[in-house]
MIGUDREN-385255 format. One record per atom (N, C-alpha, C): residue in one letter; z, x, y. Coordinates in steps of 0.02 Angstrom, whole numbers, plus 50000, padded with zeros to 5 digits. Each point is the difference from the previous one (the first is absolute). Example, Ala and Ser with C-alpha at 12.3 -4.5 7.8 and 13.67 -1.06 7.14 Angstrom:
<recs>
A503905066049716 A500004995550059 A500005004550060 S499644998250053 S500035004250059 S500374996150055 
</recs>
This chain:
<recs>
M500005004249940 M500004995850060 M500005004450062 S499574998550049 S499965004150061 S500634999050041 S500135004850046 S500594999650043 S499974993850045 E499394998150021 E499934994150044 E500184993749962 K499784999549937 K500174994149960 K500744999749985 K500295005949987 K500725000349988 K500394997550060 F499785002350058 F500344997950062 F499954992550009 E499394997249989 E499914992850007 E500434996249950 A500075002849939 A500434996749950 A500724999950021 I500225005550031 I500705000350024 I500114994950055 I499534999650047 I500074995150055 I500024992949973 E499574998649951 E499994993349970 E500654998549965 D500285005149967 D500644999149965 D500564998350050 I499995003550057 I500504998850051 I499934992950027 R499384997950012 R499884993250026 R500234994749951 S499875001449935 S500154994949949 S500744998649995 H500425004750021 H500724998849996 H500284997350065 G499564998650048 G500244997550064 G500354993349993 K499764995849952 K500294993349992 K500735000449979 E500175005049957 E500695000749979 E500455001850060 F499755004750041 F500405002050058 F500084994250049 E499474996250011 E500034994350045 E500514994949975 C500004998949935 C500474995249970 C500725002350010 I500135006449987 I500685002750008 I500224999650072 Y499555001650047 Y500184999750071 Y500144992850021 A499604995349974 A500114992950018 A500684997649975 I500185002049939 I500644997949972 I500575003750036 E499875006250019 E500515003750038 E500164996450065 R499494997350032 R500124996250062 R500424993849986 L499874996749944 L500394994049982 L500745001749992 L500135005749968 L500695001849984 L500405002050062 K499675000750056 K500355001550062 K500174993750039 V499764994349975 V500154993550031 V500664997349974 S500374996650042 S500644997149979 S499884993149970 Y500114999349935 Y499914993649965 Y500684996749989 K499994993349998 K500624996249988 K500205000349927 N499525000549955 N500155000049929 N499475003949962 F500145001449937 F499545003949959 F499364996049984 T500054993549996 T499414995949983 T499445001250050 D500165000250064 D499495000850051 D499655006849995 I500395005249990 I499695006749995 I499585000549936 F500244997049945 F499625000249938 F499334996450008 V500014994350033 V499384996250010 V499505004050042 D500245002950055 D499545003950043 D499745006249963 L500435003049959 L499785005949962 L499464998149949 L500094994349967 L499504997849951 L499334998450033 K500024998050063 K499374998750037 K499625006550015 E500375005350013 E499695006450018 E499795004049939 L500324998949944 L499915004349941 L499285000549975 P499614994549997 P499325000549971 P499555004950036 R500105001250064 R499535004250038 R499995007249975 G500505002049962 G500035006949975 G499625001149935 F499694994849973 F499685000649934 F499244999350005 E499675003449954 E499275000350000 E499704992949996 H500264996049954 H499744993149990 H500504995150031 H500095000650065 H500534996250034 H499924992549995 Q499374997849992 Q499884992849997 Q500274996949935 A500145004249950 A500244997449936 A500745001749988 V500355002050053 V500705002149992 V500484994050004 E500454999749953 E500584995550002 E500625004449991 A500554998050031 A500605004349995 A500634995850002 K500535003049972 K500654996850003 K500545005350010 I500554997850031 I500585004450010 I500594996749965 E500345003849958 E500604997649967 E500615003650029 F500504996150019 F500605003050029 F500594995249993 D500565002749979 D500624996249996 D499934993749958 G499625000549945 G499924994449955 G499494994850022 K499665001250056 K499504995250025 K499315003350001 T499494995849997 T499315002350002 T499664997050061 Y499655004250038 Y499674997950062 Y499255000949992 R499624994650014 R499265000249999 R499754996250061 L499385001450019 L499704996150055 L499804993149976 H499804999649936 H499814993649970 H500005000949924 P500024994649962 P499995000749927 P499345003049977 F500035004449949 F499395002849972 F500145002149928 P499495000049958 P500105002249931 P500045007749997 E500485002549963 E500075007349993 E499505002549948 T499685005650016 T499485002849956 T500235006749971 P499655002649951 P500205006649971 P499805005950044 W499624998850054 W499785005550043 W500505000750057 L500505004149989 L500555000450048 L500285007150005 I500345001250056 I500425006050008 I500664997750029 Y500525003949985 Y500684998050019 Y500375006150027 S500404998850052 S500445005350025 S500694997150011 P500525003149972 P500674997350009 P500275001250071 I500444995750021 I500385001050063 I500665003149980 L500105006350017 L500595003849979 L500465001250059 I500634998249991 I500515001650050 I500525004449965 H500045006250024 H500445005049969 H499855000549925 N499355000549985 N499745001049932 N500154994249953 E500174994250027 E500114994049959 E499484994850018 E499684997149949 E499474995250012 E500294993250020 V499824997850060 V500254993550025 V499444994950006 G499395002149984 G499434995550004 G499365003949990 G499454997050021 G499375003549992 G499424996450034 I499455003650008 I499384997150028 I499465000649946 T499684994549986 T499454999949951 T499364997750034 V499475003749989 V499344998250028 V499534998549942 F499664994450003 F499524997949949 F499304999850029 Y499505001249957 Y499324998150016 Y499864993449963 S499714995350034 S499884993449970 S499435000149950 R499595005350001 R499465000749951 R499915007349982 E499615001349949 E499925006749974 E499535004150044 F500185006450008 F499595004850037 F499925006349958 P499535004350019 P499905006249961 P500635004249994 E500065003749945 E500585004149987 E500065005650051 A500625001250023 A500135005550047 A500565004349970 D500485002150041 D500545004449976 D500544996249961 H500174994150026 H500524995849969 H499714993049991 G499634999149946 G499624993949993 G499474999950055 P499934994450036 P499524999850055 P500265003050065 F500635002349999 F500315002650061 F499955007750001 T499945002750060 T499955007350008 T500695003150006 H500015006549990 H500635003850007 H500274999250072 H499565000150049 H500224999450070 H500304993250014 E499734994849968 E500274993350010 E500704999449971 L500105003049941 L500674999949970 L500495003950043 K499775005750026 K500445004050043 K500174996250063 M499514996450028 M500134995950059 M500534994649985 L499934996749942 L500474994749982 L500715002949992 R500055005949971 R500665003149993 R500305001650068 T499595002450046 T500245001450068 T500264993750033 I499624994649993 I500214993650031 I500654997549968 A500065000749934 A500614997949967 A500605004150023 D499895006550009 D500545004350025 D500214997950071 R499524998850042 R500164998050069 R500354993250001 L499794995449957 L500334993549997 L500725000749975 A500115004549952 A500685001249976 A500445002650056 H499745004650040 H500395002650056 H500144994650052 Y499514995750011 Y500094994550048 Y500554995349975 I499984998349936 I500514995549972 I500695003050006 L500065006549983 L500655003350003 L500275000250071 Q499575001950047 Q500215000450070 Q500214993150026 T499624994849981 T500164993350023 T500684997849973 K500135001449936 K500644998149971 K500585003550035 L499915006450013 L500545003850032 L500114997750072 R499454998350035 R500084997450068 R500384993550000 E499844995749952 E500354993649996 E500735001049983 L500135004749955 L500705001249980 L500425002450059 H499685003750045 H500375002850057 H499914995850063 G499674994349993 G499934995750058 G499515002450051 D499545004749982 D499535002750048 D499364995850004 G499874996149948 G499384996150000 G500134992950022 K499474995949997 K500074993050020 K500244996149939 V500644999649992 V500294996549943 V500414994250026 S500184995749954 S500364993950019 S500705001650024 D500294995350038 D500695000950025 D500495000349942 E499854996249945 E500455000149943 E500045007049969 V499425003249993 V499995006749972 V500375004850045 K499894999450066 K500345004450047 K500764999149997 T500224993849992 T500714998749997 T500315003349939 V499664999449942 V500265003149939 V500035007650008 I499485002850030 I499995007350009 I500565002250046 N500104996450054 N500525001850047 N500694999749968 E500094995249955 E500654999249968 E500115005149945 A499495001249959 A500095004349942 A499735007150009 G499505000950043 G499745006650016 G499725003749940 W500265006049990 W499725004549949 W500064997349930 K500484995649987 K500074997249932 K499394995849981 V499734996450049 V499404996049987 V499425004649982 V499945005450038 V499475004849987 V500055002749929 L500595002449982 L500085003049933 L499914994849945 D500234993950012 D499934994949948 D499274998549985 I499604999550052 I499294998649990 I499665006049967 I500175006050023 I499715006049970 I500205000649927 R500614998149985 R500245000449930 R499584995549955 K499804994250026 K499624995349960 K499265001849996 T499745002750055 T499275001350002 T499815007249984 E500445004750017 E499845007149989 E500615003649973 P500154999049936 P500625002749971 P500055007650004 N499445003549993 N500035007350003 N500195002450070 L499724996850051 L500195001650069 L500744998450011 F500234994549972 F500704998050008 F500465005549972 I499845002749942 I500425005249970 I500015006250044 R499435001850027 R499985005950044 R500424998850063 L499974994050028 L500414998550059 L500745000049982 L500164997549941 L500704999949979 L500295007049996 H499605004649972 H500225007049996 H500115003050069 K499564998250046 K500075002750069 K500634997250033 I500154993749987 I500614997050028 I500625003749973 L499995001349934 L500575003549969 L500085007050029 H499445003550008 H500045006850028 H500244999850072 Q499814994850037 Q500234999450069 Q500754998750002 L500254996049953 L500724998749996 L500385006549986 I499745004049954 I500335006449984 I499985004650060 W499435000250034 W499935004350059 W500504998150054 E500144993550005 E500484997750050 E500725000649976 G500105002449939 G500675001149974 G500374993649980 V499634994949980 V500304993649982 V500375000649933 H500624998049999 H500405000449939 H499714995449946 G499935002649940 G499734996149944 G499265001349987 A499655002850049 A499285001149991 A499865005449949 E500395005450002 E499895005549952 E500134997749929 K500484995649991 K500154997449934 K499404996249972 L499664996150043 L499404996549979 L499445004849983 L499955005450039 L499475004949988 L500095003449932 K500635001249982 K500145003449936 K499794995849940 L499954993550010 L499794995749945 L499285001149979 S499605002850048 S499285000649985 S499725006950012 S500435005050014 S499745006650014 S500455005449972 V499775006150004 V500375005849974 V500585001650047 E500575001449972 E500585001850041 E499985007650013 L499985001850063 L499975007150018 L500675002250029 K500215005949981 K500625002850027 K499885002950069 P500494999450045 P499925003250066 P499905007449993 S499685002950050 S499865007250000 S500645004049993 G500005004849955 G500595004349991 G500434997949941 Q499944993749979 Q500404997749943 Q499635001349935 K500375002049950 K499705001549936 K499924993649959 S499414999149973 S499864994049961 S500295000749930 T500264994449974 T500284999949932 T499464998349949 V499404998550024 V499464998049956 V499555006149986 D499785000649938 D499545005449983 D499334998850034 E499835004350048 E499404999050040 E499365000849959 N500055003049941 N499405001149959 N499874994449951 R500434994950001 R499904994349956 R499684994350040 P499564996149969 P499694994450035 P500534995050025 L499894997350059 L500464995150028 L499924993349964 R500544996349999 R499994993549967 R499644994950044 K499564996249970 K499644994850035 K500474994250015 K500004997750063 K500444994550020 K499614993550006 V500284994749972 V499694993450002 V500494995050030 I499794996350050 I500424994950031 I499974993849957 T500574997749976 T500024994449954 T499914993350035 N500284999250059 N499944993750037 N499695001550068 Y499354999550003 Y499655002050061 Y500134995250058 D500094993549985 D500124995250053 D500665001550036 E500525001749961 E500645001750031 E499945006450041 Y499625004849974 Y499895006350036 Y499664998750067 I499494995750000 I499644998350062 I500474996650049 E500384995149976 E500454996350044 E500545004550029 A500225004949961 A500515004650025 A499735004150058 I499385002449994 I499705003950054 I499894995750062 L499734994049990 L499874995650057 L500664997850032 G500524999249959 G500654998250028 G500285005450045 L499945006349978 L500235005650042 L499595000450064 A499364998749995 A499575000250060 A500204994650049 T500154994049974 T500204994550043 T500665001650037 D500465003249965 D500665001450028 D499995005850049 N499515004449995 N500045006350039 N499445001050051 F499484995849998 F499465000950048 F499914993650041 A499855000950064 A499814994250041 A499324997449976 P499904993449999 P499374997249975 P499395002950036 E500055000950066 E499435002550038 E499835007249979 T500525003949987 T499895007049980 T499635000449934 L500234996149952 L499705000349933 L499304997050000 T499894994950041 T499334997150006 T499505005250024 L500205003850052 L499565005250026 L499885005549949 K500535001749963 K499935005149948 K499514997849946 I500064993849979 I499554997449947 I499284999950025 Q499914998150063 Q499335000350030 Q499715007049995 E500415004950019 E499785006949999 E499835002349929 W500424998149952 W499885002149931 W499384996849971 I499884993750018 I499394996749976 I499395003550028 R500025001750064 R499445003550030 R499885006849967 E500545003549987 E499935006449966 E499724999149930 D500214994749966 D499764998749933 D499254998849999 R499754997250054 R499284998550004 R499595006450003 T500315005650015 T499645006449999 T499985002949929 G500334996649954 G500055002749932 G499325001149967 G499524995550013 G499345000849971 G499675006450021 L500085001850064 L499715006250025 L500355006149969 V500674999649996 V500385005549970 V499785001249928 K499954994749961 K499815000749929 K499295002949994 T499564997750043 T499315002549998 T499975007450016 L500385002150050 L499985007050021 L500335004549948 E500534997749969 E500365004249953 E499665000449931 N499564995449986 N499635000149937 N499405004850008 Q500035005649966 Q499485005050007 Q499334997949971 D499994994649962 D499374997649972 D499614995550047 T500314997850055 T499654995550045 T499475003850040 S499444996850010 S499455003150037 S500094998950075 L499605003650039 L500024999150073 L499794993050019 S499564997049961 S499794993250014 S500594995249995 E500405000949947 E500604995849991 E500515001350054 I500085006450018 I500475001750054 I499784996950066 S499355000350013 S499744997150062 S500134992550003 D499904996649943 D500134992849998 D500744998650013 A500445004249971 A500724999050009 A500205001250073 I499695004950032 I500155001450070 I499784994250044 R499414997349986 R499764994350040 R500464994049991 K500224998949939 K500454994449987 K500665001150036 Y500265006149996 Y500635001550035 Y499934999250075 Y499455002550026 Y499894999850073 Y499984992850024 H499674995749962 H499954993150021 H500684996549994 L500375001849949 L500664996849990 L500525002950047 A500025006650004 A500575003050033 A499845006550035 P499564999850050 P499925006050040 P500675001350035 E500075005850030 E500665002050024 E500224995850060 K500054993449987 K500224995450052 K500734998349991 F500275001549942 F500714998649989 F500335006349974 Q500664999950004 Q500385005949981 Q500075000449924 M499775005449971 M500145001549930 M500505005750000 S500335000949945 S500495005449997 S499645006750006 P500325004950032 P499685006650007 P499795003049933 A500394998749947 A499835002749935 A499344997249974 V499894993450009 V499384996949977 V499415002650040 V500085000450065 V499455002450043 V499815007249983 K500515004249995 K499865007149986 K499705000949930 G500244996149952 G499735000549933 G499264998049998 L499824994850036 L499304997950003 L499575005250034 R500265002950054 R499625005250036 R499855005949954 V500515002349965 V499925005849956 V499504998549944 S500064994149970 S499554998149946 S499284999750025 L499904997250059 L499324999650028 L499725006950016 L500415004350028 L499785006850015 L499805003749937 R500394999149947 R499845003349936 R499354997549971 R499904993550001 R499404997349969 R499375001350039 F500045000250067 F499405000850040 F499865007350019 F500525004150005 F499895006750028 F500205005649953 T500635000849987 T500225006049964 T500704999249971 D500155004049950 D500685000449973 D500395005650031 Q499705003750046 Q500345005650032 Q500624997750038 I500575002649981 I500634997750029 I500065001950074 Q499705005750020 Q500045002050070 Q499654994850044 F499424997849979 F499624995050038 F500384993350002 I500244997949942 I500344993449995 I500634999950043 N500385005549999 N500625000350038 N499894998950075 I499445002450024 I499844999150072 I499684993250011 A499504998449959 A499604994050013 A500414993549994 K500484999849955 K500384993849990 K500394997950062 E500115004750046 E500374998450061 E499554997350055 F499345000649991 F499554998150054 F499524994349983 V499844999149937 V499504994949982 V500344993249994 K499594994850006 K500234993249990 K499614997149941 I500304995249967 I499684996949942 I499344996750021 T500004997050059 T499404996650024 T499435004850014 D500145006450009 D499465004950011 D499535000249939 F500274998949941 F499595000349940 F499554993849993 H500214994550030 H499574994149999 H499365001350039 R500065003550056 R499405001850039 R499585005249962 L500345004349963 L499655005449965 L499564997549943 I500244995249961 I499644997949940 I499344996650016 D499944997350061 D499374996750019 D499465005150019 K500185006450002 K499525005250018 K499935005049943 M500034997649939 M499975004449942 M499444998149953 V499685005049971 V499494999149949 V500265003449937 F500034996249944 F500265003049939 F499704996549939 P499975003649943 P499764997049938 P500444994149979 P499744995449959 P500384994049982 P500685001449968 T500045005249960 T500645001649965 T500325006250030 S499915001150064 S500225006250032 S500765000949998 H500205006249986 H500695002250007 H500045006050047 G499495000850041 G499945006050041 G500434999750063 K499995005550036 K500365000650064 K499495001650054 L500245000550062 L499545000950056 L499925007350021 G500405004449972 G499905007150014 G500425002650057 G500015006850005 G500445003350048 G499824998850072 K499355000150016 K499804999150070 K500154993050023 S499884995149957 S500164993050017 S500754999250009 A500395003249957 A500734999650005 A500245002950067 G499725005750019 G500195003150063 G499844995750060 L499404997149999 L499804995750056 L500444993850004 F500144997049942 F500424994049998 F500705001450028 L500285005749979 L500675001850023 L500005001850074 A499515004050021 A499975002150071 A499934993950046 K499594995249980 K499914994050041 K500664996350008 N500384999549946 N500634996350004 N500545003850037 I500005006649994 I500495004050038 I499854999550074 L499375000650019 L499824999550071 L500184993150028 R499864994949961 R500154993250022 R500754999250014 R500415002649954 R500734999550008 R500245004250059 E499765006250005 E500245004550053 E499814997450069 V499394997550006 V499784997350065 V500424994050019 K500144995849952 K500414994150013 K500715001950019 D500295004749962 D500705002050013 D500065003650067 A499485003550020 A500025003750064 A499874995450059 G499804993849987 G499864995350055 G499385001850039 I499535003549967 I499385002050034 I499484994549994 T499684998350055 T499474994949999 T499345003349982 L499955002049938 L499415003549976 L499794996949934 K499374998249995 K499754997049939 K499645005449960 V500285001749943 V499705005049956 V499534996449951 K499365001850003 K499514996849957 K499815004649942 T499844996949945 T499755003649941 T499304997649985 P499535004549987 P499324997849985 P499994995149941 K499564995250003 K499924995349944 K499845004049937 T500374998649947 T499955004149940 T499974995749937 W499555001749956 W499984997149932 W500155005649950 H500284998149944 H500205004949949 H499684998449933 I499795005249964 I499814999449930 I500545003549960 T500264996749949 T500565002849962 T499795006149961 S500495004049981 S499865006549969 S499674999449932 D500114994549964 D499674999449935 D499294997250006 G499784998850061 G499304998050010 G499525005349975 I500195006450008 I499565005449977 I499944999949923 M500544998549965 M499964999649927 M499574994149978 H500074994550035 H499594994149985 H499265001650012 F499865003550054 F499325002150017 F499725004749947 M500405004949979 M499775004949951 M499904996849932 Y500464995749981 Y499934996549935 Y499384995750000 H499864996750056 H499424995650006 H499355003949991 N500015006550017 N499405004149998 N500025005649947 D500494999649954 D500065005049946 D500045007150027 L500445001050048 L500085006650031 L500675003349982 E500324997649947 E500685002549985 E500025007549985 E499455002849976 E500025007149982 E500115004550061 V499884997350060 V500095003950061 V500735001950010 Y500464996349971 Y500715001550007 Y500175007149977 E499615002649953 E500155006649973 E499785005750045 Q499684998550056 Q499775005250046 Q500575004550022 K500594997250009 K500555003850029 K500235005749954 Y499834999849936 Y500205005249954 Y499475005549991 K499444999350034 K499475005049995 K500145005750049 D499655005549988 D500045005650047 D499774997750069 I500335002450052 I499874997450068 I499285001250022 E499695005549977 E499305001250018 E499544995049965 E500184998149940 E499614994949964 E500084993250035 V500604998650023 V500124993850038 V499575000050063 R500005005750035 R499615000550062 R499254999149987 L499775002649944 L499294999549982 L499804992849983 E500434996549965 E499834993349976 E500154994450050 Y500385001650051 Y500234994850047 Y499424996250034 P499475003450025 P499454996250031 P499694994949954 Q499955001649935 Q499724995249953 Q500474994149990 I500655001250000 I500494994649992 I499954995250060 V499925002950059 V499944995850060 V499404995349993 Q499445002649977 Q499414995749993 Q500094994949944 M500345001849946 M500154995249947 M500394994150027 F500515001550040 F500414994750029 F499604995750049 K499605003350042 K499634996350051 K499454995649970 N499785001749940 N499484996049967 N500294995149949 S500664999250000 S500324995349955 S500114993350034 E500114994949959 E500104993250026 E500754998450005 F500164995750047 F500694997750007 F500104993649960 P500604999149970 P500144993749966 P499944994150048 P499794994249976 P499884994250044 P500604998050042 E500615000249971 E500584997950038 E500165004850058 M499845006449990 M500105004850055 M499474999050054 L499394998549979 L499474998550049 L500184993950042 K500284995149966 K500204993950036 K500545001550052 G500495004049980 G500535001850047 G499745004050059 L499545004749987 L499715003950055 L499574995750045 S499694994949971 S499614995350041 S500454996250048 F500584997849975 F500494996650043 F500235004750056 A500115006349982 A500225004950050 A499485000850056 L499375000449981 L499475000750050 L499974993950046 D500114994149971 D500014993950042 D500565000550051 D500565002949980 D500575000650045 D499875005250054 F499685005549982 F499865005350049 F499444998350048 G499544995749978 G499414998850041 G499555006249999 T499725001750058 T499555005750003 T500315005950037 K500665000350002 K500335005850030 K499915006149955 P499915005950028 P499975006149958 P500635000949959 L499925003049942 L500565000649953 L500105007349979 I500595001449975 I500135006449967 I500314998449932 V499725003049948 V500254999249932 V500415006249984 R500654999049990 R500475005749994 R500335000149931 S500105006049976 S500355000949936 S500744998350010 S500314997649946 S500724998750001 S500265000849928 S499975006249976 S500195001349930 S500764999449992 L500214999349938 L500724999349987 L500395006250021 M499685005849999 M500365006250016 M499935002150073 E499584996650038 E499915002050070 E500634998850041 D500105004350049 D500544999450049 D500694999949968 Q500085003749945 Q500655000749970 Q500355006150027 V500665000349992 V500375005950020 V499785005949957 G499755005250033 G499785006049965 G499294999749974 A499664994450009 A499314999449977 A499634994950044 A499795002350059 A499704995350048 A499284998449983 F499645004649966 F499294999149983 F499574999050062 S500205002950056 S499624999150062 S499295002749993 G499514995750013 G499305002049998 G499715001349932 K500374998449947 K499765001449932 K499544994649974 Y500104993950023 Y499584994449977 Y499564997750058 K499494996149984 K499514997850049 K500264994350044 S499785000050063 S500054994350045 S499324999450033 L499704994149997 L499304999250021 L499934994550052 F499635001550054 F499864995050052 F499384995949981 L500024993650017 L499424995649989 L499844996350065 A499364999850017 A499794996350060 A500104992549991 N499934997749937 N500114992949984 N499544995450041 Q499375001650002 Q499514996150037 Q499464997549952 G499644994850021 G499464997349959 G500194993749963 K499594998249952 K500144994049960 K500605001249955 K500304994549979 K500625000849961 K499895003749935 R499464998749966 R499895003549936 R499915007550011 E499725001950058 E499945007150016 E500685003050016 R500414996350036 R500675002450017 R500445000549938 L499924995149954 L500385000249938 L499795005949956 A499355001349999 A499755005749961 A500265006650028 A500025000550066 A500255006150032 A500755000949986 L500364994450002 L500735000349988 L500155002249928 T499664997049952 T500125001849930 T499805007249987 D499465002350033 D499795006949993 D500545004850025 A500314998350056 A500525004350028 A500634999949956 V500184994249975 V500584999549955 V499895004349938 A499394999649972 A499845003949940 A500065007550014 E499795002150059 E500035007150017 E500735002350009 V500414995750029 V500715001750005 V500325000349931 Y499814995349956 Y500245000449931 Y499805006649968 A499385002150009 A499765006249970 A500395006150025 S500234999750063 S500365005750028 S500665001449964 T500244995149961 T500595001149959 T499895005849951 F499385001049980 F499845005049950 F499655006150031 G500095000950065 G499725005750034 G500405006449988 P499715005850012 P500345006349987 P500615001250044 D499974997950063 D500565001350046 D500644996449978 P499984993349988 P500624996749979 P500245002349932 I499545001649954 I500215002349934 I500345006850005 Q499735004450040 Q500325006650010 Q500684999250035 Y500034995650049 Y500624998750036 Y500544997449953 R499814995449956 R500474997249952 R500235005349950 S499535004149978 S500165005249951 S500505004950029 E499915001850063 E500455004950032 E500714997350009 R500074993450000 R500664996950011 R500284996849937 G499705001649943 G500274997449937 G499914992549991 L499474997250032 L499894992849997 L499384998149960 I499735004849964 I499364998849967 I500054994749945 D500584999349969 D500074995149945 D500194993150025 F500134999450064 F500154993350028 F499374995849997 H500074993849977 H499424995549995 H499854997350070 E499555003350033 E499834998250069 E499584993750003 E500184995650046 E499614994050013 E499854999850075 M499434997250016 M499765000250070 M499994993050030 G500474998850045 G499954994050041 G499525001250058 I499794994650032 I499525000650055 I500264995950059 M499945002850060 M500124996350062 M499334999150036 I499844993950017 I499414998650041 I500254997650068 Q499855003950051 Q500284998650066 Q499454999050052 E500164995750047 E499564998950057 E500085006050048 V499445002850021 V500025005650048 V500174997350069 V500505002950031 V500204997850067 V499565003550051 G499714996250046 G499585003150050 G499604994950040 T499515002650037 T499574996050043 T499295002349992 K499534995450004 K499305001949995 K499775002950067 V499735006049997 V499745003450059 V499285001949985 G499534996050025 G499305001149983 G499894998949926 K499725005049966 K499894999449928 K500595002749960 Y500535002150035 Y500585002949967 Y500594995250001 Y500455001149954 Y500624996149997 Y500585004949990 L500465000250047 L500535004949997 L500594997950043 P500595002649985 P500584998950044 P499985005050058 A500364998550053 A500035004650056 A500325006649978 F500524999549960 F500325006049973 F500354998349935 A500175005049963 A500374999149937 A500405006449988 G500414999849949 G500395006049986 G500464999349941 V500405005149991 V500495000049945 V500665002450029 A500554997049978 A500665001750026 A500455002649945 F500425004950017 F500475003049953 F500704999250028 S500474998249957 S500694999250023 S500335006750013 N499775005349966 N500265006750012 N499455004550029 N500195004150047 N499525004450034 N500085007149972 E499495002249963 E500015006849971 E499585004850042 F499734997650056 F499595004150044 F500294999650071 R500575003350010 R500364999350063 R499785005650047 W499654998150053 W499725004950047 W500485001750058 S500604997049998 S500505001650050 S500694999849968 P500455004550020 P500684999849972 P500384993750019 R499754996350049 R500334993850020 R499834994249953 I499505001049959 I499804994849952 I500395000849936 R500314994649978 R500395000149938 R499564997349943 R500195001749941 R499624997849941 R499974992449997 K500554996750017 K500024992749995 K499634996550057 D499735003850049 D499624997050054 D499324997549977 G499785002149941 G499384997449971 G499385003050030 L499434997949972 L499355002550022 L499474994649992 V499574999450050 V499434995449997 V499375003950013 R499504999249956 R499345003050010 R499524994450018 I499705000350059 I499574994750026 I499305002650012 V499504995949981 V499305001750012 V499644993950027 P499465000950038 P499594994350020 P499634997249939 G499894993549999 G499624997049945 G500414999349937 L499655000449943 L500334999149935 L500495005749986 G500514998549960 G500545004749990 G499895005249947 T499425000349969 T499895004849947 T500085007250025 R499795001350062 R500045006950026 R500715001950017 A500454995250004 A500705001650011 A500325003049937 V499684998749943 V500255002749937 V499585005949977 D499344999050000 D499545005349978 D499655002950062 R500305005150030 R499725002950061 R499395004349985 L499494999350043 L499415004349995 L500155006750034 S499615005049984 S500155006850024 S499985000650076 D499564996150033 D499935000650073 D500294993950036 D500444996449967 D500284993950030 D500765000149994 Y500344997050048 Y500735000250000 Y500284993250021 P500554997949970 P500334993950022 P500475001450058 I500224994750032 I500525000550051 I500674999549964 L500455004750013 L500665000049968 L500534997750050 V500424995449977 V500544997350042 V500634999649957 S500565002050029 S500644999149966 S500354994050032 P500074994449965 P500294993950030 P500695001150030 G500395004749971 G500665001350027 G499985003950065 Q499465003650012 Q499915004050061 Q499284999250024 P499814994150023 P499304998650015 P499725004050059 N500435002750042 N499765003750059 N499885007449987 L500195002349941 L499895007149983 L499315000749967 R499525002650037 R499325000549974 R499905006449960 V499524999649953 V499825005849961 V499595004850043 N499514997250034 N499555004050041 N500204999350073 V500115005650032 V500254999950069 V499455001750050 S499635005349986 S499495002250048 S499384995749996 F499605000350053 F499374996250003 F499535002249944 E499965006649989 E499565002649948 E500204997549931 E500654999849987 E500244997649935 E499844992649990 N500084996150053 N499844992949996 N499264998949984 I499575004150029 I499284999349986 I499855002149929 R500275005749980 R499835002849934 R500264995649943 Y500604997450007 Y500324996449944 Y499984992450008 S499564997550041 S499934992850007 S499554997249945 P500094993749982 P499564996949949 P499275000050023 K499555001349955 K499295000250017 K499684993149991 
</recs>
């Protein structure tokens, strides 16, 4: 198939899924409306649902919830159906079933496509969240509920909440019960520790010698009368906490519990980036950082996200966890291209940019400076994209290049570059890059390496991998071809002689290197037939080139050049950057007129 036909096929594929997106967006708008009861929202949802299906004119649907079935009108149920459960805290409370009233050609799931089933699951998830939020609002008197309900809530408070949760979500109830017991112990309530000992291991205070053999398995404890145990805990809570205090605590714990899906997804090493992205979107819609979660929960989520997206390096995580926000990752996932089952990361350069952006944002805010720090629009390809690309083109033998003699590597490298540039990209990666181009428009781009080992302590890999500029002009298929060509060349640079020699010298040759990619918009202005910024440069926090004794190492160094910043890093023999120490900006390197002329940028 020619590249033009492939491109047209990708565009057609994107268009064909537009109906699913439109349906989800339409239902999303419905769920933001305040309804008096579930019947009204279910009816409106059933009206919108058919638009997301290929044969929408033959769609019939029903929603089952709380023992009732909701339909727009009576219809005979057929064998051509798909179903998605409505899950609240992993417990099925209902479901949505979609039928075709007549037979259609076979697709992925009977006559239904994989995308249609995925859409239905998304809608069921959103409906579950809507139901849960509505129930909790009613329980706390925040929604439009009857005066009778409000009166009961005002009189009984948190007990009403727990009683309903106990009946509808028993697992959540047990988790809340444990939190209440721990809160009682934390407050030093008499009798709470005795209840804890009924269900947990008894630990001796620090310094006391245990009478139990620590090398023998502990005895399993079973509570014989669970109802009495529950009532004892609730009784202590009633006697020792103000109703308003405990109500607020339960609200907080329920909100924290709703992050459990994201925590489980992140901690399960088998989950793919696609599943993690879905969990982040769900979390963001349910609980962006609009309410207070415990510092432990927030920090735990930050660390897990940093590990899954960037690195396991403890030095990076220790710094980054203090500056990033959970919602930062929601913005990040919408600018990522990755294989369907990806477990990759974004690489060292992406990690550095992500952290630097967040540090600058925090420091500027804390300093009270009215300065807006902008970051170029950036898309990322995950580090395992290169493996997916190589597997797709049977290029796995290239991995052994790193063990060859360096002169042999140098000799074969040009051929490897051409092999990569003449290879095809997997369809899902092409689709992602097509979306990226739509987002960038026709702005010039730079395709930058972001390998897993780049920008590490003791192994910066500066200049070892390729970074390529693209004009990004012309028809879209031409721009897409140029972009994939540049990505392939950056991939090939992983097996170049310079990075292999660099890795060998630092004992990193056996590390399984993966290459992430950053695609960035070039910052600048069009000047005639050229596109360039007024100036660019590179900054260092430590100054190792101090031209005056008054300059301290911590005063830093900035190298500035007119136009693109490549010459600030790779200086030509007859060209010089302007050097400035931010801590001592008035101390110039060149003092005399002749020096200023000789060492000025060309």
